[in-house]
Structure formats: structure tokens, C-alpha cells
C-alpha positions in Angstrom: 135.2 104.5 185.6 135.6 105.3 181.6 136.6 101.2 181.5 133.1 100.1 182.6 131.2 99.6 179.3 134.4 97.6 177.9 134.9 95.4 180.9 131.1 94.5 180.9 131.3 93.7 177.4 134.3 91.8 177.0 133.7 89.9 181.0 130.0 88.7 180.4 131.2 85.7 179.1 130.3 82.3 180.3 133.7 80.6 178.9 135.5 82.9 180.7 134.1 82.8 183.8 134.0 79.2 184.1 137.8 79.1 184.5 137.8 81.9 187.5 136.6 81.8 191.1 133.7 82.6 191.8 134.0 85.9 193.1 134.1 86.7 188.8 130.3 86.4 188.6 128.3 85.6 185.3 126.3 87.4 184.1 128.8 90.0 184.3 126.5 93.0 185.6 127.2 96.7 185.3 126.9 96.4 188.5 129.6 93.7 189.3 132.1 95.9 187.3 131.2 99.1 188.7 131.9 97.5 192.2 134.8 95.9 191.0 136.3 98.9 189.6 135.9 100.8 193.2 137.6 97.8 194.6 140.4 98.4 192.5 140.7 102.2 193.8 141.3 100.8 197.3 144.4 98.5 196.5 147.4 100.3 198.0 149.8 99.5 196.6 147.9 98.6 193.2 148.2 95.3 192.3 145.4 94.4 189.1 145.6 96.0 185.8 143.8 96.0 182.5 144.9 94.5 179.3 144.6 97.2 177.3 144.4 96.9 173.2 143.9 100.4 171.3 142.7 101.7 174.5 140.3 99.5 175.3 140.0 97.2 178.4 139.8 94.0 177.1 141.3 91.9 180.0 142.5 92.1 183.6 145.8 90.9 184.9 146.6 91.2 188.9 148.2 89.7 191.8 147.2 88.5 195.3 150.2 89.5 197.5 150.6 87.1 200.2 151.6 88.7 204.1 153.4 86.9 207.0 156.0 84.3 205.5 154.6 84.4 202.3 155.2 88.0 201.6 157.9 86.6 199.1 154.9 84.9 197.0 151.9 86.2 195.2 148.9 84.6 193.1 148.6 85.4 189.4 145.6 85.6 188.1 144.0 86.9 184.7 141.7 86.9 181.7 141.1 88.2 178.3 138.0 88.8 176.4 137.2 85.6 174.1 138.1 87.8 170.9 141.4 88.3 171.7 141.9 84.7 172.6 145.0 82.6 170.2 147.0 85.8 169.7 149.7 85.4 172.3 148.6 88.8 174.4 148.1 87.0 177.6 151.4 85.0 177.6 153.0 88.3 176.7 151.3 90.2 179.7 151.8 87.5 182.0 155.6 87.6 180.9 155.7 91.4 181.7 153.8 91.1 184.7 155.5 88.9 186.6 158.8 90.4 185.5 158.0 93.7 187.2 156.4 91.8 189.9 159.7 90.3 191.2 161.1 94.0 191.8 157.8 96.2 192.4 156.8 93.8 195.2 160.2 92.0 196.4 159.1 89.2 195.1 161.1 85.4 195.2 158.1 83.4 193.3 154.7 84.1 191.6 152.2 81.1 191.0 149.4 80.3 189.7 146.2 77.8 189.8 144.8 76.5 186.6 142.1 74.3 186.5 143.5 70.9 185.3 141.3 70.7 182.1 141.9 74.9 181.2 144.6 73.9 178.1 144.4 77.7 177.2 145.6 79.0 180.5 148.2 76.1 181.1 149.5 77.1 177.7 150.1 80.6 178.5 151.7 79.7 182.2 153.9 77.1 180.5 154.7 79.9 177.4 155.6 82.4 179.9 158.2 80.1 181.4 156.1 79.0 184.7 157.1 75.5 185.7 154.5 72.7 186.9 155.3 72.2 190.4 152.1 69.8 190.9 148.6 68.8 190.7 145.9 69.2 193.5 143.1 66.8 192.9 139.9 67.4 193.9 141.0 71.4 195.4 138.0 73.4 194.1 134.2 73.2 193.2 132.9 75.5 190.3 129.4 75.4 189.3 128.9 72.1 191.2 131.6 69.9 189.8 135.0 69.0 191.8 137.5 70.0 189.7 141.3 69.6 190.0 144.1 72.5 189.9 147.4 72.7 189.1 150.2 74.5 190.8 152.7 76.6 188.1 155.3 78.7 189.7 157.7 81.4 188.3 160.8 82.1 190.5 163.2 85.3 191.1 
């Protein structure tokens, strides 16, 4: 809960929320942040982490682990406070978490689904070694707009 003020300060940004799932609210309130941090405490094993710069939580990265036949695969998601964009922080974080995820969770594949018009996230994934697997036309809706998603994967 010590990260709550920084979380709210960096997450409360329409430009960030526009490229994330609807469960990431905008505006990002203290109540939303508290709920998120409480949810994280229930994850076993832990699969979501703060992106920490100088002792401050300025973003988040996590894996959605799957079960059953897809238990060797996990979806990666992340965001970073806008003040830190363009510094290679997210690329470095994606590389590190992906590499650790293969061993820690016995995964063979980590994938991400950025919106097709999210050039920044696409660039992060490609620099981190993810491969474009395909385009998913008209597969999502955000703020009332139907959008394409891209499917990127990294493999053990």
C-alpha cells in the first residue's frame, strides 16, 4: 500500500488507459489503486510487479497465467508512467520479466496483444525480441471504437 500515491499519480493518464483493457480505469482513483493492490496480494504465485524507478512505482508489468492445455503460455501486459516513456525502461523490463517467466512458471511461450495502432508498445515488444504472429482484425472495442489487435510472441 506504500506504492498507492505513486501508482495513482502515474496511472491516472488517459493516454495510458486508452491502450489498456477496460479493467484499467480512467480516471484512475485512489479507490481503484487500493483495489488493485489488494487484488495483487491474493495472487499465488505472484505474477504482477511494479516497475520501480528510484524507489517509486512508476508502472506495472504482469503475466496472466493460464491453466489446462494452455498452462505453458501466459499473456504479458504492462504500462509505464508517461514521464518515463522513450527511455528503454519498458523494453528492458519486458526482456527481464519474459526471461524470468520461462523458468519461474515453466512456460514455453509468452505473448502480448497490443492494439494495432499502439506504435510505442509494438516497438517495445519488437525490441524485446517478440515476433509478430498475426493480426486480429476487429477483435477488440475500446472507448466505443472497434480496434485491431496484433499478436506477438516470445518462446523458450
